[in-house]
N, C-alpha and C positions, 0 to 999 in steps of 0.2 A: 504494500500500500504506500502510495506516494505521501511524503510529509512536506507540508508547505510552511515556510517561516513567516510569521506574521509579527510585526512590530506595532505595539499600541502606544502612541505618544500622547500623554494627557498633561495639561497645564493647570489642573485644579490646584488651588492654594490651600484649601481646608483639608482636614483629615478627621473624618471622611469628607468628601465633597460630591455634589451632584455630577460634576465633570467626570470624576473617577468612576461613579456609579454608571453614568452613561457608557463610559469606555468599556467597562466590564460587560455591560449588556450587549454591546456591539461585538465584542470579542466572542462571547458565548454564541451569539446568533450566527457569526461567521464559522465558528467551529461546527455548529449543527448543519449549516449549508454545505460545507465541505464534506462532512460525513455522508450526506445524502448523495454526494457525487463520488463516493468511494475513496475519499482522501482524508488524511489526517493533518493536524496543525501542531506547530511548535510556537507557542505564544510568549513573547517578551514584552513586558510592560516597562515603559520609560516614564517615570513620574518626574516631571521637570522641577518640581519643588525641591527635590533632593539634589538637583544639580545647579541651583541658582548661583552660588558662589563660583563654581567652576565655569559657568557660562560667562560671568562677568570677567573672570580672569582671562578666559580665551579671547574675548573681545579686545582686551588690552595687550596680550602677548602674541596672539595669532596662533597659539598652539594649544590643542586640547590634550589632556592627559587623564590617566586613571579611568575611573568609572564613566566619565563623560566621553572619553575616547571609545570606550566599549559601546556605549549607547549610540554614538555616531557610526560606528562600524556596523552595528546591528541594523540600523535604518539603511545603510548603504547596500547591505547583503540580503535584505528582506525580500520575500516574494510579494508581499503586500504590506500597506501601512494604514492603520486607522489613526487619524489625527483629531483630537478633541480639545477644544479650548474653551475657556469662559469668555464672555463678552465684556470688555471694558472699554468705555468711551466709544460705543458703537462699532467696535472692531475686535480682532483677536487681541489677546493679552500680549504684554510686552515680553513676558517670559517665553510665551510660545514663539513670538517672532524672533527673539534672540537665538533660540535653538535653530530655527530655520536659517538664520544669518550664518551660523557657524558650521552648517552642514558642508561636507566636501562638495566641490564642483561636480555637478552630474550625478550626485548621490540618488536623486529621485527620477532621474531620466528613465522613462518607460515603466515606472513602478506604478501599479494600481493603488489609488488612495481613496479611502472613505473618509469624507469630511464630516465633522460633527461639531456642535457648539451648544453652550448652556448660557442662560441669562434669566434674570428675574422677571422679564416680560416678553411676550411674543412680538413686541414691536421691533426687537433685534433680529428677527428670524432671517432677514435678508443679508445678514453678515456673511453667510455662506456663499452667496452669489456675488456680492459687491466687493468682498475682501479676500475670502479664502480661495474661491476657485480661480480668480485671476492670478493669485500668487502661485498656486500649484501649476497653473498653465505656464507661467514664466519658467518654472523649474522643470518643464517638460514631463511632469507626472501625468498619469492617466486617471482622472477623477471619475468616480462612478456618477451616474446621472442624479441619483437621489442623495441629497445631503440630509443629515438628521439634526434637527434643532429641538431642544428641550427647554421649555419655560417652567417656571416654578409650578404653575397650574398642571403641568403634565405629570407631576409626581404625587403619589398618594402616601398614605402612612406605610412605614415599614419598607420604603423604597420601591413600592409598586408603581407601575406606570399605567396610564390610561391607554385605551385601545388604539387611539390614533398614533400615539408615540410607538407602541408596540408594533404596529403595522409598518411604520416607517423603518424601524430597526430591522425587521424582518426583510423588507424589500431591499433596503440597502445593502445588507449582508449577503443577500442572494446575488445582487448585481456585482459585488465584489468577488464572490465566489466564481461567477461566470467568467469574469476577466482573468482571474488567476488560472483557471482551468482550461480556458479556451484557446491557449497557445499564443496569446498576445502578452502585453505587459513586459515581463523581463526579457523576452526575446528581442524587443527593441533596444533595451538597455545593453544587452550583450553584443549587439551588432557591432562589427568592426568598420562599418561605413563611416567616412569622414563626416564630421559634424560641421555644418555650415552656420556661421554667425551672420544672420540676415542684416545686422546693423554695423558690420565691420567696414563697409564701404558706402557710407551715405551719399546721397546725391546733394551737391551743394545747393543751398537755398536760392542763389542767383540763377541757377539752371532751371530750378523748378518755376521761378517766376517768369523766366524767358519762354517757357512752353505755354 
């Protein structure tokens, strides 16, 4: 039976937090979806609150060491990534973005990514589309069509979830499993074809005006 490596990156600050809880629900749903397809998972959780100081040091020195280096390598080598962030000031958290900033060049190229976010109100639900999806597109990741957003009202007592959130989790996990098992994703990342930087030779603004 094939075993897929999945890395769950979550930027929750509390312990416990709804961000971590959502990350666990997504990981479990993905494991179930892969089992239905005859495959197993090896899940690694990266809790960014544990790496906060190392992330700051890496920004200053340019070098990641220790457990942070292990986390970055795990993301680079993953067959799929689940990325979950709380929403601060209408966007992903600074801790989450700092981790993305120190990723190795090309670390997420061709990697299937399931995006998710948590917030106190559903008014922030578009953060998945206006902030997270463009960022992962820039990193050349392959994002699943369904992003999962969870507001405070989506959670019940004891960590239960309402039917709408549960359905979104199931659908997104299935989409991620389809990407992982469908022959795409990491194949693009492993390609030896040269990568072209479309911004390496821009057309001078004067030439554009002349046209």
